[in-house]
Structure formats: C-alpha cells, structure tokens
C-alpha positions as CSV (number, residue, x, y, z in Angstrom):
1,M,-105.4,-9.5,-15.3
2,A,-104.1,-6.9,-12.9
3,A,-100.4,-6.3,-12.7
4,F,-98.4,-7.2,-9.6
5,S,-97.5,-4.4,-7.2
6,P,-93.9,-3.7,-6.3
7,I,-94.5,-4.9,-2.7
8,L,-95.8,-8.3,-3.9
9,R,-92.7,-8.7,-6.1
10,Q,-90.4,-8.1,-3.2
11,L,-92.3,-10.6,-1.0
12,G,-92.1,-13.1,-3.8
13,C,-88.4,-12.7,-4.0
14,L,-88.0,-13.2,-0.2
15,R,-90.2,-16.4,-0.4
16,S,-88.0,-17.8,-3.1
17,L,-84.9,-17.2,-1.0
18,A,-86.5,-18.6,2.2
19,K,-87.3,-22.0,0.5
20,P,-84.9,-24.7,1.4
21,Q,-82.6,-25.4,-1.5
22,P,-81.9,-29.0,-2.4
23,L,-78.3,-30.1,-1.6
24,V,-76.2,-30.6,-4.7
25,P,-73.5,-33.3,-4.2
26,C,-70.0,-31.8,-4.4
27,Q,-68.0,-33.1,-7.3
28,V,-64.3,-33.6,-6.6
29,A,-62.1,-32.3,-9.4
30,R,-60.2,-35.0,-11.1
31,R,-56.9,-34.8,-13.0
32,S,-57.3,-36.0,-16.4
33,I,-53.5,-36.1,-17.0
34,T,-51.1,-38.2,-14.9
35,T,-47.3,-38.3,-14.8
36,V,-45.7,-41.7,-15.1
37,Y,-42.1,-42.1,-13.8
38,T,-39.8,-43.6,-16.4
39,P,-36.3,-44.7,-15.3
40,K,-33.3,-43.3,-17.2
41,Q,-32.3,-45.6,-20.0
42,E,-28.8,-46.9,-19.7
43,P,-26.6,-46.2,-22.6
44,A,-26.1,-49.1,-25.0
45,P,-22.7,-50.7,-24.7
46,L,-20.3,-50.1,-27.5
47,P,-19.3,-53.1,-29.6
48,T,-16.3,-54.8,-28.3
49,K,-14.6,-55.2,-31.6
50,L,-14.6,-52.1,-33.7
51,P,-12.4,-51.4,-36.6
52,K,-9.7,-48.9,-36.0
53,S,-11.2,-46.7,-38.7
54,F,-14.2,-46.1,-36.5
55,L,-12.3,-45.2,-33.3
56,S,-11.8,-41.6,-34.4
57,Q,-15.6,-41.1,-34.4
58,V,-16.0,-42.4,-30.8
59,P,-15.6,-39.8,-28.0
60,P,-12.3,-40.0,-26.3
61,R,-13.9,-40.9,-22.9
62,L,-15.6,-43.9,-24.5
63,Q,-12.7,-45.2,-26.5
64,P,-11.2,-48.4,-25.3
65,A,-8.1,-47.9,-23.1
66,Q,-5.0,-48.0,-25.3
67,G,-2.5,-47.8,-22.5
68,R,-1.8,-45.1,-20.0
69,K,-0.4,-42.0,-21.5
70,K,2.9,-40.8,-19.9
71,L,3.0,-37.2,-18.8
72,K,6.2,-35.3,-18.9
73,V,7.1,-34.1,-15.5
74,Y,9.3,-31.0,-15.4
75,P,11.5,-30.3,-12.4
76,P,10.7,-27.2,-10.3
77,P,12.6,-24.0,-11.1
78,P,15.5,-23.1,-8.8
79,S,14.4,-21.1,-5.8
80,S,15.7,-17.6,-5.4
81,R,15.6,-18.0,-1.6
82,T,18.7,-20.0,-1.6
83,T,20.6,-17.4,-3.6
84,C,19.3,-14.3,-1.8
85,K,17.5,-14.9,1.5
86,D,16.9,-11.1,2.2
87,P,16.6,-9.3,-1.2
88,V,15.6,-6.0,0.5
89,A,18.7,-5.9,2.6
90,A,20.8,-6.8,-0.4
91,V,19.4,-4.0,-2.6
92,T,19.8,-1.5,0.3
93,E,23.5,-2.5,0.7
94,S,24.1,-2.2,-3.0
95,Q,22.6,1.3,-3.1
96,L,24.5,2.4,-0.1
97,A,27.7,1.2,-1.6
98,A,27.0,3.3,-4.7
99,L,25.7,6.4,-2.9
100,D,28.0,6.4,0.2
101,P,31.1,4.3,-0.5
102,T,33.1,5.6,2.5
103,G,30.2,5.2,4.9
104,E,30.7,8.7,6.4
105,R,27.2,9.9,6.0
106,K,25.7,6.7,7.5
107,A,28.0,7.1,10.5
108,L,27.1,10.9,10.7
109,F,23.4,10.2,11.3
110,D,23.7,6.9,13.2
111,Y,22.9,8.4,16.5
112,R,22.2,4.9,18.1
113,R,25.8,3.7,17.7
114,N,28.0,6.7,17.0
115,P,28.3,9.2,19.9
116,R,29.6,12.0,17.7
117,S,26.7,11.7,15.2
118,V,24.1,14.4,14.5
119,K,21.4,14.6,17.2
120,V,18.1,16.5,17.3
121,G,18.6,20.1,18.4
122,D,21.9,20.6,16.6
123,I,22.3,23.4,14.0
124,L,23.2,22.0,10.6
125,R,24.3,23.5,7.3
126,V,23.6,21.6,4.1
127,T,25.1,22.5,0.8
128,F,23.8,21.3,-2.5
129,K,25.4,20.8,-5.9
130,N,22.8,23.0,-7.5
131,G,21.1,25.6,-5.4
132,D,21.7,27.7,-2.3
133,P,22.7,26.1,1.0
134,F,20.2,25.7,3.8
135,S,20.8,26.0,7.5
136,G,18.5,25.2,10.4
137,V,17.8,23.4,13.6
138,C,17.4,19.6,13.3
139,L,13.9,18.7,14.5
140,S,13.9,15.0,13.7
141,I,16.0,12.2,12.1
142,R,14.2,9.5,10.2
143,L,16.4,6.3,9.8
144,R,15.1,4.3,6.9
145,G,18.1,2.9,5.1
146,V,18.6,4.6,1.8
147,D,15.6,6.9,2.5
148,T,17.2,8.3,5.7
149,S,16.3,12.0,6.1
150,F,16.3,14.8,8.6
151,L,14.1,17.8,9.1
152,L,15.6,21.4,9.4
153,R,13.8,24.5,10.6
154,N,14.9,28.1,10.1
155,E,13.3,31.5,9.8
156,L,13.5,33.5,6.5
157,T,12.1,37.0,6.3
158,R,10.4,36.3,9.7
159,V,8.6,33.3,8.3
160,G,9.2,29.8,9.7
161,V,10.6,27.5,6.9
162,E,11.2,23.8,7.1
163,M,13.1,21.5,4.7
164,S,13.4,17.7,4.7
165,V,16.8,16.6,3.3
166,K,17.6,13.1,2.1
167,V,21.0,12.1,3.6
168,F,22.1,9.9,0.6
169,S,20.7,12.1,-2.1
170,P,23.3,12.7,-4.9
171,N,22.3,16.4,-4.9
172,V,23.6,16.8,-1.3
173,E,27.2,17.9,-1.4
174,S,28.0,18.2,2.3
175,V,26.4,18.3,5.7
176,E,28.2,20.3,8.5
177,I,27.4,20.5,12.2
178,V,27.5,24.3,13.0
179,Q,26.6,24.1,16.6
180,R,25.8,21.3,19.0
181,A,22.9,21.3,21.4
182,E,23.7,22.4,24.9
183,K,22.3,19.3,26.4
184,R,20.7,16.1,25.2
185,K,17.1,16.4,24.3
186,R,14.6,14.1,25.9
187,R,12.5,13.7,22.8
188,A,13.4,12.2,19.4
189,R,11.2,14.7,17.6
190,L,11.3,18.4,18.5
191,Y,8.1,19.4,16.9
192,Y,7.2,21.6,19.9
193,M,9.9,24.1,18.6
194,R,7.3,25.2,16.1
195,K,5.5,27.1,18.8
196,P,6.5,30.7,19.3
197,R,7.5,30.0,22.9
198,H,10.2,27.5,21.9
199,D,11.1,28.7,18.4
200,M,14.8,29.5,17.9
201,R,14.0,32.0,15.2
202,S,16.7,32.7,12.6
203,V,20.1,30.9,12.9
204,E,21.9,33.0,10.3
205,N,24.0,34.8,12.8
206,I,25.3,31.5,14.2
207,V,26.0,30.2,10.7
208,S,27.8,33.4,9.6
209,N,30.1,33.3,12.7
210,Y,30.8,29.6,12.0
211,L,31.7,30.3,8.4
212,R,33.9,33.2,9.4
213,Q,35.9,31.0,11.9
214,K,36.1,28.3,9.3
215,S,37.5,30.6,6.6
216,A,40.1,31.9,9.1
217,L,41.3,28.4,10.0
218,T,41.3,27.0,6.5
219,G,42.4,30.1,4.7
220,Q,39.6,29.8,2.1
221,R,37.8,32.8,0.8
222,G,34.1,33.1,0.0
223,G,33.1,30.8,2.7
224,Q,29.8,32.7,3.1
225,R,28.7,31.9,-0.4
226,G,27.8,28.4,0.7
227,R,30.2,26.2,-1.3
228,G,32.0,24.5,1.6
229,R,33.9,21.4,0.7
230,G,34.4,19.9,4.1
231,K,32.2,17.0,5.3
232,R,31.7,15.6,8.8
C-alpha cells in the first residue's frame, strides 16, 4: 500500500476540522461543601445557690452582687490660683526687690513714665565690678522686666563695637549719663547709626571731658580709670 503524500495529509486535517462537532452539554460546577449558619450559643446560667467556697473560682464579673462597693472620694487639692493669680509678676517683683531695692535703675530706664530717664541717642558710661568700663551711644532700650537691657555703640581702634548691657545685672556697678541727645529722636531704635553716614565714631573725647569735670567737682582722683561710684 502506497504511503500518503504530505498534501493529502494536510487536506485530511482540514476536513476533520471542517466537520461539524457535536455539541457537548455544559456542566455547571457544583459546590460539594456548604456552610451552615449556626447561632451563637448562649452561656449556661450559673447555679443560683453556690457554696461560698466556689465563689473564688467564678470570674468577678459573673459573681452574684454582694452589695455596691463604696469608693473613697478625695477632695480636690487647693488651687494655687487663689494664692497667686499672677505668678510671673510675683516672681518679677521678688527679683527686682533683690536686684534693685531702691528702684533707681528701674526709674533710670523707664522712659515712658520718667522724663529724666535714659533715652536713645544719649551717651552712657557703664562701670562693672570686674572689668573695664564701656562707653557708647545708646541705640535701643529693651524693657522686659528683670531682663531689661540697652545697646551701646562705640568705636575702638577704628572698629565699630556694640555691647548689650543688662540693667539689673549684679555685675553692673553704675550707669552714668555722660551727654544727653540734642533733641528727641523720632525712632525707638537707632540702628541707622551703624551706617558710616550717621555713625558718631568714637566718644572717648566726650567721656574724658566728662570725667575731668566730674573729678574737679567731686575732688576725686583717678576718675579716668573707670571706677566711678556715682549712680543716676
């Protein structure tokens, strides 16, 4: 028997594909396992009459009520608001009483109430208990209670130097007004004096003249060494 040629094999494959295929009924997949809802079982009630020896084994929430337990109620602690309504002001007053018992320094820099107080633009001289004195033009005054401070500017060796001094610092021995400003400044902070156009440069000549006049009036020697005792 002769062998089939490749062409006949191909035609035979196409004929088999062209034949109508019998319809196979679709089978719907079925679950073999089902879930049955079972309601939650209610806990079995405890026996009404249990011996006292068994009550310790029963949870506290399931034990029969043995009377309401009385809780001890403590009174609230005393409020500090009634004793001190403004603690910050009280602490500030106590510190001012220790640092400035006479109130001279507070009045010296209270430019809002005291007309003879220090104002911006004045030349001041500050002496310290340890260290050399410092003189300069007052650029600003910062009123903050115990932290009140003022900023001085001077020129040392042709270099502008600024120093912020705490008014109520124990290290500050005295603050003297060397020279008043010619007229009242319109600004509260004279930071524009840092520019070369408005800078006053060194004030050592003005301070030296002030110390010379002071030593002539008081009769004290060595006024230029910077240990003046007077306060304003």
